[in-house]
N, C-alpha and C positions, 0 to 999 in steps of 0.2 A: 601524357603529365598526371603523375598521381595527385590526388585532392589533398587538402589539409586534413579531411578526417580520415582518409586511408592513411595518409604518413603519420598523424597524431593516435588514432585511435583504430588501427586494424582490425581489430577484435569484432568492431561493427560491422564488417563484412560478412562474419559468420552469422551475426543476429539478423542482418538483411536475408540471409538464406532460411534459419530459423522460422521468421516471419514471413516467408514467400506466402503472399495472397492466394497463389494458385494451390497451396497445400494447406490452406485454413481447415482445421479440423473442427466442424461444427457438431454440436451435442444437443440432444434434447434438453430441454428447460434452461441451460446455462447459456445457449446459443454458440459460444466458441470458446475454446480452451486449446491450450498448448500441444504440439505434434508430439504424440507419445513414442516411447523408445527412440528419441533422437539422439544422437551419437556424434561428439565432435571434440576438440581439445578444448573449445571454448564453454559450450553449453550441452548438457545431457540431461534427459528426462526419463521417467519411469515408466511403465507401461500405461499408466493413467495420466501420463502427461506433466506431474510434479517434477520441478528441478531437483538434482541431489544435492543434499547439502553435506559437508564433511566437518568431521570432528578430528582431533589430534590423531587420532589412531582408527576410526573407523567411518563408514559413511552410511547414510540412511534418508529415507523418503516416506511418503505417505503408503507407497506400495511396501515397501520393507522398513518399517520404524525400528529403531534400536530398542532393546528391552527396557522395561521399566517406564518411568513417566518422561515425558518430553515436554518441549515448550515449542509454540507455534509463531512463526512470523507470517502473518497473513497481510493482506493488500493488494496492489497492482503491480504495475512493472517495475517501480524502483525496488522494493523490496525482492521481487523476483530475480533482479540482479542484471537487467539490460545494461551494457557497458561493462560488466566484470570480465577479466580476462580468462577465468575459469570458475568452474564451480566452487572451488576453494576460496575465491575471492568474494564471493557473495557476502551480503550482510549475515544471511542466518549462519553460514559456513564460520566467519569471522567471529560472532557471538559464541558458536560452539566451541570452536578450537582455541581461543583466546580470551576473550573480553568477558564472557558469562558461561564457563564451561562445566559448571556444576551439574547441569541437566542438558542432555541434547535439544537442538533446534530442528525444526523440521521447517523447510520452504512451503508454506501454504499461499503463496501469492499468485495470482492469476495477470498475466498479461491483458492490459487494456481494459480492466474490470471496474465496474461501478460497486458502490456499496451494496447493492441487492445482490450483483453476482459473487460478490464476496460472501454474503450470507448464504447463498444458495451451494457456493462451492464447499462451506463448512456442513450443511445440511446433508447434502449428497454424500460425504465421505467420513463423516462422524463414525460411522461403525467400523472404520478400518484403523481409527487410532487407539493407542495405547492409553493410559492415565494421563491426564493434561494437568499441567502445573499452571501454565501461563500462556495466555492468547496476548500477542501484541500486534493490533491492526496498525500497520503503516502506511496511511492512504489519506484521501480528501481531496486531490488535486482534480481527479476525473470528474466526480460529480459536481463539481463547480465549473468544470470546464463545459460540460454537456448540458448545462442550465441554460445556455443560450439558445437551444434548439427550441423548435415550436412546441407547443403544448400537446398537439395531437402525436407528435412523436414521443414525448415525454411519459405520457400517459399517467396512471397511479402509481409507477413503480419507478420512474426516471429512464432516460433515454439512455442508449448504449451506443458505444462507438460502431460507426457504419451501419445504423440502423435505418437511414434512408434508403441504402440499398436493400435492405430487408423487405420495407413497405413496398418498395417498387415492385420486387420479384412476388411479394404477396397479391398485389394487384393484378399483376400478369398472370397468375395462376387462376383468380378469380375470372377474369376476362376469358380465359380458355373453358371454363365450365359454365358460362352465362349461356342461355338459350334464348331464341326470339320468343317474346311474349305472344300468346294468341290474341288476335283482335288489336292488337296496338301496334302492327307493322314490325318489320326488323329494327333491332336496336343498332346503333352506330357501334364502331369498335370501342370508343370512348365512353359509351353508356353505363352509367352505373359507377364510373372512377369516382371516389371521392375528391371534393372539392375543397379547397383549404383557403382561409383569407390570407392575404400576404404577410408574411411574419415580419413583425417588429421585434429585435433583441429586447426583453424586458431591462429596466434600469439595474444597474449593479448590485443595490441594496436589495430588491428582490430576488435576485438570483443566489446572493449571498445566503438570504433567509430560506430560498427553497432548498438549496444544497444542505444546509444545517438539519434542516427539518427531516430530509430524507435520509440524512446520515445518521440523525437520532432515533429516527424509526426501525432503521434495520439494525442498529446496535442494540435496541431494546429486544429484538428478536433473537440476535445471538446471546445476549445475555439468558433469555430462557433456554435457549438450546444447550449452553454451556453451563447451566448451574448445576445440574446433577454430576457434573465432574468437579465441581470446585475450582476450576481453573479462574485465575484471577484475569481480568481483561482490561488493556490498556490502549487508549487510543493516542497515536503519535500523528500529527500533521506532517506529510511528507514536505520536505522543503524543496520549492522551487528555487532555481538559482538567483531570481531576480527576488526572492523573498529574503535570502541570506545577505546579499552584498549587493550593491549597484553597480560596481565596477570589477568585470570578469578578470581572471588571470591572463596571461598573453596568449596562452594556449586555447582559453576557451574563447578568447575573443576573435581567433582566428578561426575555430569550428563554428561558434554561432553565426559570425559573418556569412561563412559560406553556406550555412544552411537556411539562413535568410533569404539567400538569393534564389532558393528552391523552393521555399514554403511561403505560407501566409500566416505565419506565428503572430505577428504583431496586429494583423487586420482582425484576426479571430480572437487572439487573447491578451491584447495588450493591456486592456483596463484591467484584467485580473492578475497581470503580472507585477502590477506595482507592489512596492513593499508595504505601502498602506493598506492596498486591499490583502496582503498576507494576513497583515495584525488584525485586521476587522474582522476576518474570516476566523482567525484562530481564537479570538475572544468569543466569539458567537459559537463555536464550536465546544471552547471550555465550559461556558455557560451552560450549553446541553449536556455534555458529559458529567459534570457536576450533579445535576439533576438527578442523573442516573445513578450516580456512586460509582462513575467510571473514571478511571485515572486518565488525566489528559496531560500531553506534552506538546508545546509548540517548539520543536527542536531546532528551527532557523535561527533566532536570536541567540541560540546556544552555540551553534555553529559558527556564527558570526564572530562572537566574543573569542574564539578558539584558534582561529587560522589568521593568515595574512593574505596581501593581496596577491602573493607569489603562489599561494596553495593551488595546485591544480584539481579541481574538486570534480568537476563536471564533463562528460563527453557531450551531452546536449543539455538544455537546461531543465531537465526532468531526472537525468538518470547520472550515476556516479562514475567515476573513474575507480580505479582500485585504491588510489590514496584518499579518495573522497569517501568510498565506503569504510576505509580503515578508521579515518577521523570519526565519521558518523556512528560506526559500531561502538567505540570507545566510549564515545558521549553518551551514547543511548543507555549502554550499561550502567555508567555513573549516575545519569540521570534518573534512572528507574531503579537504581541499587540492585542491579542484577550481579549476582556472584557465579 
């Protein structure tokens, strides 16, 4: 018997294959990025791993950008387009083909990236890009979600997804290189392993402040890197489903309920999923962006004021259906005055 997820969002099976952990592509400095040269009816990437975006009459990507100036849609998995039924249904494509088509849009997003990885992605690929007119960073959720991890995993630059596995593997690697010290006897297998105090998740207020500080720091670096291009930078706080409305559509309720049976979403992220948290986070980010002269948009209340409880916007609590992408793309162009 098919699940509600398979019946209502069959394209997600293709994303499951695309995200197959056995096929994870690890890159120096960046940690991980999308599978390169991936081909399917749902999602396609260029030889670098960037998703193809589609205009009305042409396609483009970071590997093969269209001629002339371009706009970048950066961020994590939501602007990448997890949930879209095709490359043409992603936000970058809808902006390019319909809502803000005067300048081509490239999909510059990285699945499961935090703000540091978003910055590194730009640093590592800026030389491939033509003239830049606009950079819209559609992000914010991952830094807040990762703020619950221990300080030793977050370090100076923020934690990344699956970093616990990384540290475990690195400890195994160090252990294989350790040699007994003369005069002190043979070391046990666990000798030299790092020990950490039992972790207590910081209070929500501290985590919001931490995520905002990280984001502001990385935005400042992005501004320095992008300044020679003259590109305008806008930061858009991506809308978690529960930051938009408290009551999901019937389809969302069916899919969310099924996902909750196999995940620990509420245990891990219940406190950040409230509408109150979304507003507090947005206002803190707005203040940080204004201090740098960066345009900011909290698009959650904009969406809330434009839809009804019958609108099916999400395939899960972070990613849009095609209809959700269509709604958000139009609102984004209108809110930012993009033509």
